C-alpha positions in Angstrom: -46.1 -30.8 -60.5 -48.7 -29.2 -62.7 -48.3 -25.6 -63.5 -51.3 -23.6 -64.4 -50.2 -20.4 -66.2 -52.5 -17.4 -66.0 -51.4 -16.2 -69.5 -53.2 -19.1 -71.1 -56.5 -18.3 -69.6 -57.7 -15.5 -71.9 -58.7 -18.1 -74.6 -60.9 -19.9 -72.0 -64.0 -17.8 -72.9 -63.6 -18.6 -76.7 -62.4 -22.1 -76.6 -62.0 -24.3 -73.5 -60.3 -27.1 -75.6 -57.6 -24.7 -76.8 -57.0 -23.6 -73.2 -56.8 -27.1 -72.0 -54.2 -28.0 -74.8 -52.0 -25.1 -73.6 -52.4 -25.9 -69.9 -52.2 -29.7 -69.9 -50.3 -30.9 -73.0 -48.4 -33.7 -71.3 -51.6 -35.1 -69.6 -53.4 -35.0 -73.0 -50.6 -36.9 -74.6 -50.8 -39.5 -71.8 -54.4 -40.0 -72.4 -53.8 -40.7 -76.1 -54.9 -37.3 -77.6 -52.9 -35.6 -80.3 -52.0 -31.9 -79.7 -51.2 -30.1 -83.0 -48.1 -27.8 -82.9 -48.7 -24.6 -84.8 -46.6 -21.8 -85.8 -46.9 -18.6 -83.7 -49.1 -16.0 -85.3 -47.9 -12.6 -86.4 -50.2 -11.1 -83.8 -48.5 -13.1 -81.1 -45.1 -12.0 -82.2 -46.1 -8.3 -82.3 -47.7 -8.6 -78.9 -44.5 -10.3 -77.4 -42.1 -7.7 -78.8 -44.4 -4.8 -77.7 -44.3 -6.2 -74.1 -40.5 -6.2 -74.2 -40.4 -2.6 -75.4 -43.1 -1.4 -73.0 -41.2 -3.1 -70.1 -38.0 -1.3 -71.2 -39.7 2.0 -71.3 -41.3 1.5 -67.8 -38.0 0.4 -66.3 -36.4 3.7 -67.7 -39.3 5.7 -66.2 -38.6 3.8 -62.9 -35.1 5.0 -63.1 -36.3 8.6 -63.3 -36.1 9.1 -67.1 -39.1 11.1 -68.1 -38.1 12.8 -71.3 -40.2 11.4 -74.2 -37.4 11.1 -76.8 -35.1 9.3 -74.2 -37.9 6.8 -73.4 -38.5 6.2 -77.1 -34.8 5.6 -77.5 -34.9 2.9 -74.7 -37.7 1.2 -76.4 -36.0 1.4 -79.8 -32.9 -0.2 -78.5 -34.9 -3.4 -77.5 -36.8 -3.3 -80.8 -33.5 -3.4 -82.7 -32.7 -6.9 -81.2 -36.0 -8.5 -82.5 -35.4 -11.6 -84.5 -38.1 -12.2 -87.2 -36.6 -15.5 -88.4 -38.9 -17.5 -86.0 -41.4 -19.6 -88.0 -44.5 -17.5 -88.0 -47.8 -17.4 -89.7 -47.9 -13.9 -91.2 -51.1 -12.0 -91.7 -49.5 -10.1 -94.6 -47.1 -11.2 -97.2 -45.0 -8.1 -96.3 -44.3 -10.0 -93.1 -41.5 -8.6 -91.1 -41.9 -5.1 -92.5 -45.7 -5.1 -91.6 -44.8 -6.5 -88.2 -42.3 -3.7 -87.5 -44.7 -1.1 -88.6 -47.4 -2.6 -86.2 -45.0 -2.7 -83.4 -44.1 1.0 -84.0 -47.7 2.2 -84.3 -48.7 0.3 -81.0 -45.7 1.6 -79.1 -46.3 5.2 -80.1 -49.9 5.0 -79.4 -49.2 3.4 -75.9 -46.4 5.8 -74.9 -48.6 8.7 -73.4 -50.4 6.0 -71.2 -47.2 4.4 -70.3 -45.7 7.9 -69.3 -48.6 8.4 -66.9 -47.9 5.1 -65.0 -45.9 4.9 -61.8 -44.6 1.3 -61.9 -43.7 -0.5 -58.8 -43.1 -3.9 -60.4 -42.6 -4.7 -64.0 -42.7 -8.1 -65.7 -42.8 -9.8 -62.3 -43.5 -13.6 -62.0 -45.5 -15.0 -59.1 -46.0 -18.6 -58.0 -48.4 -20.1 -55.6 -48.6 -23.7 -54.3 -52.2 -24.7 -54.3 -51.6 -28.2 -52.9 -52.6 -31.4 -54.8 -49.5 -31.1 -57.0 -50.8 -27.8 -58.6 -48.9 -24.5 -58.8 -50.4 -21.3 -60.2 -47.9 -19.3 -62.2 -48.4 -15.7 -63.4 -46.2 -13.2 -65.1 -47.7 -9.7 -64.5 -46.9 -6.7 -66.9 -47.1 -3.8 -64.4 -48.2 -3.3 -60.9 -48.3 0.5 -60.1 -47.4 2.3 -56.9 -51.2 3.0 -56.5 -51.9 -0.8 -56.4 -53.4 -1.1 -59.9 -52.5 -4.3 -61.7 -52.3 -3.5 -65.5 -52.1 -5.8 -68.4 -51.1 -5.0 -72.0 -53.0 -6.3 -74.8 -52.3 -5.7 -78.6 -54.8 -8.0 -80.5 -57.0 -7.0 -83.4 -60.1 -8.0 -81.3 -61.1 -6.6 -77.8 -59.7 -9.0 -75.3 -61.6 -10.8 -72.5 -58.9 -11.4 -70.0 -61.0 -11.5 -66.7 -59.9 -15.0 -65.7 -56.3 -14.1 -66.3 -56.4 -10.8 -64.4 -58.3 -12.4 -61.5 -55.4 -15.0 -61.4 -52.8 -12.3 -61.3 -54.6 -10.5 -58.4 -54.7 -13.8 -56.3 -51.0 -14.4 -57.0 -50.0 -10.8 -56.2 -52.1 -10.7 -53.0 -50.6 -14.1 -51.9 -47.1 -12.5 -52.3 -48.1 -9.7 -50.0 -49.1 -7.0 -52.4 -52.2 -4.8 -51.9 -54.3 -4.9 -55.2 -56.8 -1.9 -55.4 -57.8 -2.4 -59.1 -57.3 -4.2 -62.3 -56.9 -2.6 -65.7 -56.5 -3.8 -69.3 -54.6 -1.4 -71.7 -55.7 -2.5 -75.1 -53.8 -1.1 -78.0 -55.7 -2.5 -81.0 -53.4 -3.9 -83.8 -54.5 -2.4 -87.1 -53.4 -3.0 -90.7 -50.2 -1.5 -92.2 -52.1 1.4 -93.9 -54.9 1.8 -91.4 -54.7 4.6 -88.8 -53.8 3.6 -85.4 -56.5 3.7 -82.8 -55.8 5.2 -79.2 -55.5 2.7 -76.4 
């Protein structure tokens, strides 16, 4: 069974070979190609940890918690569990300290936007059998009660996730959810001393 993961699609606009290497590593190896294994980037680590924090904050909001300080506390509780010992290509020699600062800045910039959301589904995985031994798999960030599918992005460059969001919409609709719109919430990752930009 070949799984096509929607989360690998944002790179397709920049490099189709990189996307293929992510989507079909076993098939490429079988054909005699070598796929280099690389360490995760600091940007990817920051993005992954922010997603965990944002999901926890949105779950707290779903539980009825609306006080700003309490939401921050819930997010911080997840951040305290972050393990920075994973082999990582750091953008900055200060490494873990710079990453923690970036995560904190991104979270605080995103919080007003997060507080305005009415989450129905958080970090939900969908699968769809397409026949021909192919399954589409997508792990959405948020589907709001208004039917807006929202995706968090934290890179230094403006993302182009149209293919990814389109795939998420197909999967969510296949699972019976009405999708009225798609949104990307981009919180730009900036340097340690640079001012944070609003989402």
